[in-house]
C-alpha positions as a Markdown table, in Angstrom:
| # | Residue | x | y | z |
|---|---|---|---|---|
| 1 | Met | -57.2 | -8.9 | 115.8 |
| 2 | Ala | -58.3 | -12.4 | 115.0 |
| 3 | Glu | -57.4 | -14.0 | 111.7 |
| 4 | Ile | -60.0 | -13.8 | 109.1 |
| 5 | Leu | -61.1 | -17.2 | 108.0 |
| 6 | Phe | -61.6 | -17.7 | 104.2 |
| 7 | Val | -64.5 | -20.1 | 104.1 |
| 8 | Ser | -67.2 | -21.5 | 101.8 |
| 9 | Leu | -70.6 | -20.1 | 102.3 |
| 10 | Ile | -71.9 | -23.7 | 102.4 |
| 11 | His | -69.6 | -24.6 | 105.1 |
| 12 | Ile | -70.8 | -21.7 | 107.3 |
| 13 | Leu | -74.5 | -22.8 | 106.6 |
| 14 | Gln | -73.7 | -26.3 | 107.6 |
| 15 | Asn | -71.6 | -25.5 | 110.7 |
| 16 | Pro | -72.8 | -22.1 | 112.1 |
| 17 | Gly | -71.5 | -22.8 | 115.5 |
| 18 | Glu | -68.0 | -23.2 | 114.4 |
| 19 | Tyr | -67.9 | -19.6 | 112.9 |
| 20 | Asp | -70.1 | -17.8 | 115.4 |
| 21 | Gly | -68.4 | -14.5 | 116.5 |
| 22 | Lys | -65.4 | -15.0 | 114.2 |
| 23 | Pro | -64.2 | -12.9 | 111.4 |
| 24 | Val | -64.9 | -14.6 | 108.0 |
| 25 | Arg | -64.2 | -14.0 | 104.3 |
| 26 | Val | -66.8 | -15.5 | 102.0 |
| 27 | Val | -67.9 | -15.3 | 98.4 |
| 28 | Gly | -71.4 | -15.6 | 97.2 |
| 29 | Tyr | -74.2 | -14.1 | 95.1 |
| 30 | Ala | -75.4 | -10.7 | 96.4 |
| 31 | Ala | -79.0 | -9.5 | 96.6 |
| 32 | Leu | -78.7 | -6.0 | 97.8 |
| 33 | Arg | -82.1 | -4.4 | 97.8 |
| 34 | Phe | -84.6 | -3.0 | 100.3 |
| 35 | Glu | -85.5 | -5.8 | 102.8 |
| 36 | Ala | -83.4 | -8.3 | 100.8 |
| 37 | Gln | -79.7 | -7.7 | 101.5 |
| 38 | Ala | -78.2 | -11.1 | 101.6 |
| 39 | Leu | -75.4 | -13.3 | 100.3 |
| 40 | Tyr | -76.7 | -16.4 | 98.7 |
| 41 | Val | -75.1 | -19.7 | 97.7 |
| 42 | Ser | -76.3 | -19.2 | 94.0 |
| 43 | Glu | -78.0 | -16.8 | 91.7 |
| 44 | Gln | -80.9 | -19.3 | 91.5 |
| 45 | Asp | -81.4 | -19.3 | 95.3 |
| 46 | Ala | -81.5 | -15.5 | 95.3 |
| 47 | Arg | -83.9 | -15.4 | 92.4 |
| 48 | Asn | -86.2 | -17.8 | 94.1 |
| 49 | Ala | -85.8 | -16.3 | 97.7 |
| 50 | Val | -84.4 | -19.5 | 99.2 |
| 51 | Thr | -83.4 | -17.5 | 102.2 |
| 52 | Lys | -82.1 | -20.5 | 104.3 |
| 53 | Asn | -79.3 | -20.8 | 101.7 |
| 54 | Ala | -78.2 | -17.2 | 102.5 |
| 55 | Leu | -76.8 | -15.0 | 105.1 |
| 56 | Trp | -78.2 | -11.5 | 105.9 |
| 57 | Leu | -75.6 | -8.8 | 105.2 |
| 58 | Ala | -75.7 | -6.0 | 107.9 |
| 59 | Val | -74.7 | -3.1 | 105.5 |
| 60 | Asp | -76.1 | 0.3 | 104.7 |
| 61 | Leu | -77.6 | 0.3 | 101.2 |
| 62 | Thr | -75.5 | 3.1 | 99.8 |
| 63 | Asp | -75.3 | 3.7 | 96.0 |
| 64 | Ala | -71.9 | 1.9 | 95.9 |
| 65 | Val | -73.4 | -1.2 | 97.6 |
| 66 | Arg | -76.5 | -1.2 | 95.5 |
| 67 | Lys | -74.3 | -1.5 | 92.4 |
| 68 | Leu | -73.1 | -4.9 | 93.6 |
| 69 | Asn | -76.7 | -6.2 | 93.5 |
| 70 | Asp | -77.0 | -9.4 | 91.4 |
| 71 | His | -73.2 | -10.0 | 91.2 |
| 72 | Phe | -70.9 | -12.4 | 93.0 |
| 73 | Val | -69.1 | -10.5 | 95.8 |
| 74 | Ile | -66.5 | -11.2 | 98.5 |
| 75 | Val | -67.4 | -10.1 | 101.9 |
| 76 | Glu | -65.4 | -9.9 | 105.1 |
| 77 | Gly | -67.1 | -9.4 | 108.5 |
| 78 | Val | -68.1 | -11.2 | 111.7 |
| 79 | Phe | -70.5 | -14.0 | 111.5 |
| 80 | Ala | -73.4 | -14.1 | 113.9 |
| 81 | Lys | -75.4 | -17.4 | 113.9 |
| 82 | Asp | -78.3 | -16.1 | 116.0 |
| 83 | Glu | -79.0 | -12.9 | 114.0 |
| 84 | Leu | -81.3 | -14.1 | 111.3 |
| 85 | Gly | -81.9 | -10.9 | 109.4 |
| 86 | His | -85.1 | -9.5 | 108.0 |
| 87 | Leu | -88.1 | -11.4 | 109.5 |
| 88 | Arg | -85.7 | -14.0 | 110.8 |
| 89 | Leu | -85.7 | -15.6 | 107.4 |
| 90 | Tyr | -82.0 | -16.1 | 106.9 |
| 91 | Ser | -79.4 | -18.5 | 108.3 |
| 92 | Gly | -77.3 | -16.0 | 110.2 |
| 93 | Thr | -75.7 | -12.5 | 109.6 |
| 94 | Ile | -72.4 | -11.1 | 108.5 |
| 95 | Lys | -72.1 | -7.9 | 110.5 |
| 96 | Gln | -69.3 | -5.4 | 111.1 |
| 97 | Val | -68.5 | -5.7 | 107.4 |
| 98 | Thr | -65.1 | -4.3 | 106.5 |
| 99 | Arg | -65.0 | -5.5 | 102.9 |
| 100 | Leu | -67.7 | -5.9 | 100.2 |
| 101 | Glu | -66.3 | -5.9 | 96.7 |
| 102 | Leu | -67.1 | -7.3 | 93.3 |
| 103 | Trp | -65.9 | -10.9 | 92.7 |
| 104 | Ser | -67.5 | -11.5 | 89.3 |
| 105 | Asp | -70.4 | -10.6 | 87.1 |
| 106 | Pro | -72.6 | -13.6 | 86.1 |
| 107 | Lys | -73.8 | -11.8 | 83.0 |
| 108 | Arg | -70.3 | -11.4 | 81.6 |
| 109 | Pro | -69.1 | -14.3 | 79.5 |
| 110 | Val | -66.1 | -16.2 | 80.9 |
| 111 | Ser | -63.0 | -16.0 | 78.7 |
| 112 | Pro | -61.3 | -19.3 | 77.9 |
| 113 | Pro | -57.9 | -19.7 | 79.4 |
| 114 | Gln | -55.0 | -18.2 | 77.4 |
| 115 | Arg | -52.5 | -20.7 | 76.1 |
């Protein structure tokens, strides 16, 4: 199996051809709702439906997946630059998803570093 590339979502959006067909690991803000299952650069992009700053996530909307809605997540799967998601609004798709897990909750305050 090919090595999974841990890459910035912004870098994928800027260089889709470089990652097409390759396994990637990426962190972003998840919108996981009916007809809006995507990984966004930011919470603001998701709230304002800036779909060109997002990748469609080809996942089944199970209860476990829906619980990750409106959280930052880490995703592993294969990037497809020509698969543009619902109504072809997105900048590619992450398919064959093998990992989709909580990264952080934007509503939870960040604790200061311990000294």
